[in-house]
C-alpha positions in Angstrom: 163.1 -3.1 15.2 161.8 -0.3 13.0 158.2 -1.4 13.6 158.8 -1.2 17.4 160.2 2.3 17.1 157.3 3.4 14.9 154.8 1.9 17.4 156.6 3.6 20.3 156.7 6.9 18.5 153.0 6.6 17.7 152.1 5.8 21.3 154.2 8.7 22.7 153.0 11.3 20.1 149.5 10.3 19.2 148.2 9.1 22.7 148.5 12.6 24.2 146.7 14.1 21.1 143.9 11.5 21.4 143.3 12.7 24.9 143.8 16.5 24.2 140.1 17.3 24.2 139.1 14.9 27.0 137.7 17.5 29.3 135.6 19.1 26.6 134.3 15.7 25.5 133.3 14.9 29.1 131.5 18.3 29.4 129.5 17.6 26.2 126.7 15.8 28.1 127.1 12.7 26.0 130.4 11.2 27.2 131.7 9.6 30.5 134.6 7.7 31.9 134.0 4.2 33.1 136.8 2.4 34.7 137.7 -0.9 36.3 138.9 -0.7 39.9 142.6 -0.6 40.5 144.7 -3.7 41.2 143.1 -6.0 43.9 145.0 -9.3 44.0 142.9 -12.4 43.3 139.7 -13.1 41.5 136.1 -12.6 42.6 135.4 -12.4 46.4 135.8 -14.9 49.2 132.8 -17.1 49.9 130.5 -15.3 52.4 131.7 -11.8 51.6 129.4 -9.0 52.6 128.9 -5.6 51.0 129.8 -2.9 53.4 132.3 -5.1 55.3 135.7 -4.7 53.6 137.3 -7.3 55.8 135.2 -10.0 54.0 136.0 -8.8 50.4 139.0 -8.8 48.0 140.6 -5.4 48.4 143.1 -3.1 46.8 146.7 -4.0 47.5 149.5 -1.5 47.9 150.1 -1.4 44.2 146.4 -0.9 43.6 146.3 2.1 46.0 149.3 3.7 44.2 147.8 2.9 40.8 144.5 4.7 41.7 146.5 7.8 42.9 148.5 7.8 39.7 145.3 7.6 37.6 143.9 10.5 39.5 147.1 12.5 38.9 146.9 11.7 35.2 143.2 12.9 35.1 144.4 16.1 36.7 147.0 16.6 33.9 144.1 16.2 31.5 142.3 19.2 33.2 140.0 17.0 35.3 140.4 18.4 38.8 136.8 17.7 39.9 134.2 15.2 38.8 130.9 13.5 39.7 132.3 10.1 40.9 130.1 7.1 41.3 131.3 3.7 42.4 130.2 0.1 42.8 129.5 -0.5 46.5 132.4 -3.0 46.7 135.3 -1.7 48.8 137.9 -2.1 46.0 135.9 0.2 43.8 135.0 2.7 46.5 138.7 2.9 47.5 139.8 3.4 43.9 137.2 6.2 43.5 138.3 7.9 46.7 142.0 7.7 45.7 141.3 9.4 42.4 140.8 12.5 44.5 138.2 14.1 42.2 135.6 14.9 44.8 132.9 13.1 46.9 132.2 9.5 45.9 128.7 8.1 45.8 127.9 4.4 45.9 125.7 3.3 43.0 124.0 -0.1 43.0 123.9 -0.5 39.2 127.7 -0.5 39.2 127.9 -3.4 41.6 129.5 -6.7 40.4 127.4 -9.5 39.0 130.4 -11.8 38.7 128.8 -14.4 40.9 125.4 -14.0 39.2 126.0 -13.5 35.5 122.3 -14.0 34.8 121.8 -10.5 36.2 124.0 -8.9 33.4 121.2 -7.7 31.1 118.9 -6.4 33.9 121.7 -4.6 35.7 123.2 -3.1 32.5 119.7 -1.7 31.6 119.6 -0.2 35.2 123.1 1.4 34.5 121.8 2.8 31.2 118.9 4.5 33.1 121.4 5.8 35.7 123.7 7.2 33.0 120.8 8.8 31.1 119.7 10.5 34.4 123.2 11.7 35.2 124.0 13.1 31.8 120.7 14.9 31.5 121.7 17.1 34.4 123.2 20.4 33.4 126.4 19.9 35.3 129.6 20.5 33.5 131.5 18.3 35.9 132.8 15.1 34.2 131.1 11.8 35.1 133.4 9.0 36.3 132.1 5.5 37.0 134.2 3.0 38.9 133.1 -0.6 38.5 134.2 -4.1 37.7 135.4 -5.9 34.5 132.2 -7.8 34.0 130.1 -4.6 34.2 132.4 -2.6 31.9 132.3 -5.4 29.3 128.5 -5.7 29.5 128.1 -1.9 29.1 130.7 -1.3 26.4 131.6 -4.6 24.9 135.2 -3.9 25.7 137.3 -5.9 28.1 139.5 -3.9 30.4 142.5 -4.5 32.7 142.7 -3.3 36.3 142.7 0.5 36.5 141.9 0.9 32.8 139.6 3.7 31.8 137.3 4.0 28.8 135.9 7.2 27.3 132.3 6.2 26.4 130.1 8.1 24.1 126.4 7.4 24.9 123.1 8.0 23.1 120.1 9.8 24.6 118.9 6.5 26.3 122.2 6.1 28.1 123.5 3.2 25.9 127.1 3.1 25.0 127.6 3.7 21.3 131.4 3.9 21.2 134.3 3.7 23.5 138.0 4.0 23.5 140.8 3.3 26.0 142.3 6.2 27.8 145.2 4.5 29.5 
């Protein structure tokens, strides 16, 4: 029982401290947030799905839409009211990104799922690294938020994430992830 209370205390006290400098870390030019889309019931996409046609894809459920809004509210409490937001072209990612309410959302191919073509993992992750390098080399102080899929997040950071989970990722000058930690 004491271990549970200590763990709960640590989570309640230390988690806010761990995120206290989130905005300044994101404005440093060497960190970003990458997240898995919010809850979309099921696994993968139906056979014959088409990018750009949400009726053929697995989409956010009501819980997922609420989850994305709550994540956006949490980001606002961390001082992130506006960001450069890029998303996988899959509808569940685009919808998550829009519901964060951090500004315009731009579709980015290198964030697209390779769940059905795992052999593309290395090539696509290298493309993502180039994209990250280009984005972080801009002099913008707006945080960079990337919304993608579990397979992409794992390939880029080596960390497995749940639905709606965000990682703060520190990158090197080539856009490669060098460290990451969970934010929620």
